[in-house]
C-alpha positions as CSV (number, residue, x, y, z in Angstrom):
1,M,-0.1,-0.1,0.1
2,I,1.3,3.5,-1.0
3,T,1.4,6.0,2.1
4,V,1.5,10.0,1.7
5,T,4.5,9.7,3.9
6,Q,6.3,7.8,1.3
7,L,5.1,10.2,-1.4
8,E,6.4,13.0,0.7
9,Y,10.1,11.3,1.0
10,I,10.1,10.8,-2.8
11,V,9.3,14.4,-3.7
12,A,11.9,15.4,-1.1
13,V,14.6,13.3,-2.7
14,E,14.1,14.5,-6.2
15,Q,13.9,18.2,-4.7
16,H,16.9,17.9,-2.8
17,K,19.1,15.6,-5.0
18,S,20.2,13.8,-1.7
19,F,18.8,11.1,0.5
20,S,20.3,12.8,3.8
21,M,19.4,16.3,2.7
22,A,15.7,15.1,2.0
23,A,16.1,13.2,5.6
24,D,16.7,16.7,7.2
25,A,14.1,18.3,5.4
26,C,11.5,15.7,6.4
27,F,13.1,15.6,10.1
28,V,13.7,12.0,10.1
29,T,16.4,9.9,10.1
30,Q,18.2,8.7,6.5
31,P,17.6,5.1,7.2
32,T,14.1,5.9,8.1
33,L,13.7,7.7,4.8
34,S,15.7,5.3,2.7
35,M,13.7,2.1,4.2
36,Q,10.5,3.6,3.4
37,I,11.4,4.4,-0.3
38,K,12.9,1.2,-0.7
39,K,9.3,-0.2,0.6
40,L,7.7,1.8,-2.1
41,E,10.1,0.5,-4.9
42,E,9.4,-2.8,-4.1
43,Y,5.7,-2.6,-3.7
44,L,5.6,-0.9,-7.2
45,G,8.2,-3.3,-8.7
46,I,10.3,-0.5,-10.2
47,V,13.3,1.6,-8.9
48,L,12.6,5.3,-8.6
49,F,15.9,6.9,-8.0
50,D,19.3,6.2,-10.1
51,R,21.6,6.0,-6.7
52,T,24.8,5.3,-8.8
53,K,24.6,9.2,-9.8
54,Q,25.9,12.3,-7.7
55,P,23.7,14.3,-7.3
56,I,20.7,11.5,-7.1
57,I,18.3,11.9,-10.0
58,P,15.3,10.0,-10.7
59,T,15.0,7.0,-13.0
60,E,12.9,7.5,-16.5
61,V,10.0,5.7,-14.7
62,G,10.5,7.4,-11.7
63,K,9.9,11.2,-13.0
64,P,6.2,10.7,-13.8
65,I,5.6,8.9,-10.7
66,I,7.2,11.4,-8.8
67,E,5.0,14.2,-10.6
68,Q,1.9,12.2,-9.8
69,A,3.5,12.2,-6.1
70,R,3.5,16.2,-6.4
71,N,0.1,16.3,-7.6
72,T,-1.3,14.0,-4.9
73,L,0.1,15.6,-2.2
74,R,-1.2,18.9,-3.5
75,E,-4.7,17.4,-3.5
76,V,-4.3,15.9,0.0
77,N,-3.4,19.5,1.1
78,R,-6.6,20.7,-0.6
79,I,-8.6,18.7,2.1
80,E,-7.3,21.1,4.8
81,E,-8.1,23.9,3.1
82,I,-11.6,23.3,2.2
83,V,-12.2,23.0,5.9
84,K,-10.3,26.3,6.6
85,Q,-12.5,27.9,3.5
86,H,-15.9,26.6,5.0
87,Q,-14.6,28.0,8.7
88,G,-13.6,31.4,7.4
89,I,-10.1,30.7,8.3
90,V,-7.0,32.3,6.7
91,S,-3.9,30.4,8.4
92,G,-0.5,28.7,7.7
93,D,2.7,29.0,6.1
94,L,2.7,31.1,2.7
95,T,6.1,31.0,0.8
96,V,6.0,34.0,-1.8
97,G,8.7,34.2,-4.5
98,I,9.0,38.0,-5.9
99,I,11.2,39.3,-8.8
100,P,13.7,42.1,-7.7
101,T,12.3,44.9,-9.6
102,L,9.2,44.3,-7.8
103,A,10.2,43.5,-4.2
104,P,11.8,46.9,-2.8
105,Y,8.9,48.6,-4.0
106,L,5.8,46.3,-3.5
107,L,6.8,44.2,-0.6
108,P,6.7,47.1,1.9
109,R,3.3,48.3,0.8
110,F,1.5,45.0,1.6
111,A,3.7,42.6,4.0
112,G,2.5,44.7,7.2
113,P,-1.0,44.9,6.5
114,L,-1.3,41.3,5.1
115,T,0.0,39.8,8.6
116,R,-1.6,42.3,10.7
117,E,-5.0,41.5,8.9
118,Y,-4.2,37.9,9.1
119,P,-2.2,36.9,12.1
120,E,-2.2,33.3,11.8
121,M,-0.8,33.4,8.4
122,R,3.0,33.4,8.3
123,L,5.0,34.8,5.5
124,Y,7.9,33.7,4.0
125,I,9.6,35.7,1.1
126,K,12.3,34.6,-1.7
127,E,13.5,37.4,-4.4
128,L,14.3,35.3,-7.3
129,Q,14.0,35.7,-11.2
130,T,11.2,34.8,-12.9
131,E,12.6,31.6,-14.4
132,E,13.4,30.3,-11.0
133,I,10.0,31.4,-9.5
134,I,8.5,29.2,-12.3
135,R,10.9,26.3,-11.5
136,Q,10.3,26.4,-7.9
137,L,6.4,26.7,-8.4
138,K,6.4,23.4,-10.2
139,Q,8.5,21.7,-7.7
140,D,6.3,23.0,-4.7
141,Q,9.4,25.0,-3.3
142,I,7.1,28.2,-3.2
143,D,3.3,28.4,-2.9
144,V,2.8,31.5,-5.0
145,G,4.8,34.1,-7.2
146,I,4.6,37.9,-7.6
147,L,6.1,38.9,-11.2
148,V,5.4,40.4,-14.6
149,T,2.9,38.5,-17.0
150,P,1.7,37.2,-19.4
151,L,4.1,33.9,-19.1
152,H,2.6,31.6,-21.7
153,E,3.4,29.0,-19.1
154,D,1.8,25.6,-19.2
155,G,0.6,24.4,-15.8
156,I,0.8,28.1,-14.3
157,V,-2.2,30.2,-13.4
158,E,-2.0,33.9,-13.7
159,T,-4.1,36.3,-11.4
160,P,-3.6,40.0,-12.7
161,L,-3.2,42.5,-9.8
162,F,-2.3,45.7,-11.1
163,Y,-0.7,47.5,-14.4
164,E,2.5,50.0,-13.7
165,D,3.5,52.5,-16.3
166,I,7.1,51.9,-17.8
167,L,8.8,55.2,-17.8
168,V,12.4,56.7,-18.7
169,Y,14.6,58.2,-16.5
170,T,17.4,60.7,-17.9
171,N,20.6,62.2,-17.0
172,P,19.8,66.1,-16.6
173,E,22.2,67.1,-19.3
174,Y,21.1,64.1,-21.9
175,K,19.3,65.1,-25.1
176,F,15.9,64.6,-23.6
177,E,16.4,67.6,-21.1
178,D,13.9,69.8,-23.0
179,K,11.3,66.8,-23.8
180,K,8.8,65.6,-21.5
181,E,7.6,62.9,-23.7
182,L,9.5,60.8,-26.0
183,S,8.9,58.4,-29.0
184,I,10.0,54.9,-29.1
185,E,12.5,56.0,-31.7
186,D,14.0,58.3,-29.3
187,L,14.6,55.2,-27.1
188,K,16.6,53.3,-29.8
189,S,19.8,54.4,-28.7
190,P,23.0,52.8,-27.4
191,D,23.2,55.4,-24.4
192,L,20.5,53.1,-22.8
193,W,21.5,51.4,-19.6
194,L,19.9,47.8,-18.9
195,L,19.7,45.1,-16.2
196,S,21.6,42.3,-16.8
197,K,20.2,39.1,-18.5
198,G,17.5,36.8,-16.6
199,H,15.5,40.0,-15.5
200,C,12.0,40.3,-17.2
201,F,12.1,43.8,-17.0
202,R,15.3,43.8,-19.4
203,D,13.6,41.8,-22.0
204,Q,10.5,44.2,-22.0
205,V,12.5,47.1,-22.5
206,I,14.2,45.3,-25.6
207,N,10.9,44.5,-26.8
208,L,9.7,47.9,-26.4
209,C,12.5,49.4,-28.3
210,A,13.1,46.6,-30.9
211,Y,16.6,47.2,-30.4
212,Q,18.7,45.4,-32.7
213,G,22.0,46.7,-32.4
214,Q,24.9,46.7,-30.0
215,L,23.7,47.7,-26.4
216,S,25.3,50.2,-24.6
217,N,27.8,50.9,-27.4
218,N,28.4,54.4,-26.4
219,L,28.5,54.2,-22.8
220,P,31.7,54.8,-20.9
221,I,31.2,51.4,-18.7
222,A,30.4,48.2,-20.3
223,Y,28.3,47.1,-17.4
224,E,24.6,45.7,-16.8
225,S,23.2,45.8,-13.4
226,G,20.8,43.6,-11.5
227,S,19.5,46.7,-9.5
228,L,17.3,49.3,-10.6
229,E,19.0,52.0,-8.0
230,T,22.3,51.1,-9.5
231,L,21.2,51.9,-13.0
232,M,19.6,54.8,-11.8
233,K,23.0,56.2,-10.2
234,L,24.7,55.5,-13.3
235,V,22.7,57.7,-15.4
236,D,23.3,60.5,-12.8
237,N,27.1,60.1,-12.9
238,E,27.8,58.9,-16.2
239,G,25.0,60.1,-18.5
240,G,22.7,58.3,-20.9
241,F,19.1,56.7,-19.8
242,T,17.3,53.9,-18.5
243,L,13.6,52.7,-18.5
244,L,11.8,52.1,-14.6
245,P,8.8,50.6,-14.0
246,E,6.5,53.1,-12.2
247,L,6.6,51.9,-8.7
248,A,10.3,52.3,-8.7
249,T,9.7,56.2,-9.2
250,D,7.3,56.5,-6.3
251,G,8.2,58.5,-3.4
252,M,11.5,60.3,-5.5
253,N,12.2,63.9,-4.5
254,E,11.2,66.9,-6.9
255,D,14.7,67.0,-8.4
256,L,14.5,63.3,-9.5
257,Q,10.9,63.4,-10.4
258,N,12.1,66.2,-13.4
259,R,14.3,63.5,-14.7
260,I,11.3,61.1,-15.3
261,R,9.9,61.1,-19.0
262,T,6.7,59.5,-20.2
263,I,6.5,57.6,-23.8
264,K,3.9,59.3,-26.0
265,D,3.5,57.0,-29.1
266,L,1.7,54.1,-26.6
267,K,1.4,54.2,-23.1
268,P,3.7,51.1,-22.0
269,T,2.7,49.3,-19.1
270,R,3.6,46.1,-17.3
271,E,1.2,43.6,-16.1
272,V,1.9,42.5,-12.5
273,S,0.2,39.0,-11.5
274,L,0.1,36.3,-8.9
275,V,0.9,33.1,-10.5
276,S,0.3,29.5,-9.0
277,A,0.6,26.1,-9.9
278,R,-2.7,24.7,-11.7
279,N,-4.0,22.9,-8.5
280,F,-2.6,25.3,-5.9
281,A,-4.2,24.1,-2.4
282,K,-3.6,27.3,-0.3
283,E,-6.5,29.1,-1.8
284,S,-7.9,31.3,0.9
285,M,-4.3,32.5,1.8
286,L,-3.8,33.5,-2.1
287,E,-7.0,35.4,-2.2
288,A,-6.2,37.2,1.0
289,L,-2.8,38.0,-0.6
290,A,-4.3,39.4,-3.8
291,G,-7.0,41.3,-2.0
292,T,-4.5,43.0,0.2
293,I,-2.2,43.9,-2.6
294,K,-5.3,45.5,-4.6
295,Q,-6.2,47.4,-1.3
296,V,-2.6,49.0,-0.8
297,M,-2.4,50.1,-4.5
298,P,-3.7,53.5,-6.0
299,N,-6.6,52.9,-8.0
300,E,-5.3,53.9,-11.2
301,Y,-2.9,51.1,-11.0
302,L,-5.8,48.5,-11.0
303,N,-7.3,49.8,-14.4
304,P,-6.5,47.1,-17.0
305,Q,-7.1,49.7,-19.7
306,R,-4.7,52.3,-18.5
307,G,-2.1,51.7,-20.9
308,E,-0.5,48.6,-23.6
309,V,0.8,45.7,-21.9
310,V,4.1,45.1,-23.0
311,E,5.1,41.4,-23.6
312,W,8.7,40.2,-22.6
313,R,8.3,36.2,-23.0
314,G,7.6,34.6,-26.2
């Protein structure tokens, strides 16, 4: 007979690629975990893991079985969630992945109000790039992600939260000095500072500008940053310009606000969403998270018609 515990153990081994680390994660001894997995393999008549490889990997037949184990564990967890929803209880642990271009600007807005409104809910935050959020969602390492959509990703559910403008931040002595509105053609310049590869906002900027040339060709430093704040300081000190999501400009002093330009050809926006695995089990907590974020955002951010959503992922 297959037990829930055995399913938890094989998912843990696949996730950690190690029997000892999986045992630690499951708070059992390694012999106990190994014995239960061996029993499951004997019951099924197959070998789930190739123990000759380091790190340990699933066998070909083991891969779909472990994926089915994940789905089964999600459904088991839904039983408790159904009861909580019936009782109106929002409680438990929620692990949230959030992208770096949102975390410093969005997290301070909702984290405090959320935990005060739902004191029995424990929030764990991981700052991760988009592809890592997707990977960890599919492996149940996090419960939900906050990132930029659309993703066009199988097995992922997107719940749009808000829409923020994409704006231009320029050096005060750059050629944009006398322009308050810029065209897309203005942005097709080698003087554009970019985030490093792996950030979805970088890809949005490239798609928006349809830039095909050598990036940062005329810049004094060949540097790509992982931080919007660093890009702004480089623009201030070295010239050129960069693009910023609207939340990153919130709270700027008047001098910095004067360096912001809008884009007139279209009003480019980025769609920010909650994303979860298709059979997400913690629905009441997800609804609480989404509701709190919408409550703390200005009304204009909630309008899906406020601009043209810029795709970043093919």
